[in-house]
Kinemage of the C-alpha trace (Angstrom):
@kinemage 1
@onewidth
@group {chain A} dominant
@subgroup {mainchain}
@vectorlist {calphas} color= white
{ca met a 1} P -0.282 -0.010 0.008
{ca leu a 2} L 1.685 3.442 -0.838
{ca phe a 3} L 0.796 6.352 0.716
{ca tyr a 4} L 1.753 9.530 -0.373
{ca ile a 5} L 1.803 13.016 1.644
{ca ile a 6} L 0.042 16.105 -0.855
{ca pro a 7} L 1.251 19.457 -0.653
{ca pro a 8} L -2.237 21.504 0.055
{ca ser a 9} L -0.507 23.610 -3.532
{ca leu a 10} L -1.244 20.960 -5.682
{ca leu a 11} L -4.371 19.676 -4.225
{ca arg a 12} L -4.876 23.792 -6.231
{ca arg a 13} L -3.270 22.585 -9.656
{ca gly a 14} L -4.913 19.460 -9.907
{ca leu a 15} L -4.475 15.948 -7.639
{ca leu a 16} L -4.547 13.488 -11.118
{ca his a 17} L -2.208 15.611 -12.845
{ca trp a 18} L -0.074 15.167 -9.940
{ca leu a 19} L -1.004 11.459 -9.648
{ca gly a 20} L 0.156 11.084 -12.921
{ca pro a 21} L 0.652 7.112 -13.616
{ca arg a 22} L 0.039 6.127 -9.950
{ca ala a 23} L -3.161 7.189 -9.946
{ca asn a 24} L -5.819 4.650 -10.418
{ca leu a 25} L -3.978 1.555 -12.353
{ca leu a 26} L -6.979 -0.607 -12.430
{ca phe a 27} L -8.402 2.382 -15.096
{ca arg a 28} L -6.158 0.264 -17.185
{ca leu a 29} L -7.466 -3.074 -16.162
{ca his a 30} L -9.529 -5.193 -17.567
{ca pro a 31} L -10.115 -8.355 -15.582
{ca ser a 32} L -11.752 -11.191 -17.772
{ca arg a 33} L -12.688 -13.747 -15.055
{ca cys a 34} L -13.226 -13.809 -10.688
{ca leu a 35} L -9.834 -13.441 -8.638
{ca gln a 36} L -7.666 -11.405 -11.593
{ca val a 37} L -8.258 -8.464 -9.301
{ca leu a 38} L -8.997 -8.093 -5.710
{ca val a 39} L -9.046 -4.339 -4.250
{ca ser a 40} L -9.226 -2.695 -0.924
{ca asp a 41} L -11.259 0.529 0.291
{ca val a 42} L -11.546 1.734 3.582
{ca thr a 43} L -14.773 3.180 4.731
{ca glu a 44} L -15.035 5.621 8.747
{ca ile a 45} L -18.249 5.500 9.735
{ca cys a 46} L -20.396 7.283 11.729
{ca phe a 47} L -22.661 6.513 14.724
{ca arg a 48} L -24.305 7.732 17.588
{ca gly a 49} L -21.628 6.541 20.351
{ca gly a 50} L -17.549 7.450 18.073
{ca lys a 51} L -17.053 6.316 14.449
{ca gly a 52} L -15.510 3.009 13.010
{ca tyr a 53} L -13.519 2.211 11.114
{ca leu a 54} L -14.255 -0.573 7.728
{ca ala a 55} L -11.866 -2.776 4.732
{ca val a 56} L -13.488 -4.752 2.714
{ca his a 57} L -11.724 -6.518 0.066
{ca leu a 58} L -13.501 -7.456 -3.302
{ca asp a 59} L -13.201 -8.779 -6.405
{ca glu a 60} L -13.138 -6.374 -9.217
{ca tyr a 61} L -14.648 -8.536 -11.559
{ca gly a 62} L -17.506 -9.653 -10.205
{ca lys a 63} L -18.240 -7.243 -7.109
{ca leu a 64} L -18.139 -10.201 -4.034
{ca ile a 65} L -16.751 -9.411 -1.237
{ca trp a 66} L -13.689 -11.647 0.109
{ca gly a 67} L -12.683 -10.178 2.987
{ca trp a 68} L -13.274 -7.240 6.098
{ca cys a 69} L -12.845 -5.875 9.177
{ca leu a 70} L -14.048 -3.084 11.543
{ca phe a 71} L -11.683 -1.692 13.990
{ca gly a 72} L -13.081 1.200 16.265
{ca gln a 73} L -9.158 2.744 14.949
{ca leu a 74} L -7.788 3.042 11.606
{ca asp a 75} L -4.391 1.491 11.588
{ca gly a 76} L -2.647 -1.052 9.476
{ca gly a 77} L -3.851 -4.036 11.089
{ca leu a 78} L -7.219 -3.122 9.366
{ca val a 79} L -6.130 -3.470 6.613
{ca leu a 80} L -4.007 -6.229 6.492
{ca asp a 81} L -6.800 -8.554 9.545
{ca ser a 82} L -9.281 -7.632 5.861
{ca phe a 83} L -6.949 -9.376 3.263
{ca his a 84} L -6.046 -11.949 5.534
{ca asn a 85} L -9.614 -12.649 5.833
{ca ala a 86} L -10.527 -12.313 2.784
{ca val a 87} L -6.948 -14.551 1.155
{ca arg a 88} L -8.574 -17.401 4.593
{ca lys a 89} L -12.154 -17.720 1.779
{ca ile a 90} L -10.634 -17.476 -1.259
{ca leu a 91} L -8.128 -20.070 -0.131
{ca lys a 92} L -11.204 -22.372 1.508
{ca asn a 93} L -13.719 -21.986 -1.478
{ca arg a 94} L -10.708 -23.511 -3.985
{ca met a 95} L -10.280 -26.307 -1.822
{ca arg a 96} L -14.380 -26.979 -2.398
């Protein structure tokens, strides 16, 4: 996973121009079957008692969720746990 610290001046000039070839690589990929490309998403969920973070890993072709994890704080373990859940589910599914 790559993180970039983006200076405010670059936001005004255009984030996609600054990212250049690093901008969403999936625009260039066209999967033709399941499990060629897994994508991840982290979403902040606000509720009365505070907020939580949901990480999801899904198949780009079939949009099927393979792994997910919900934490009360945002850290690297959230995405890694979601990814490990996805790998376990994929391996279990292939054994059938």
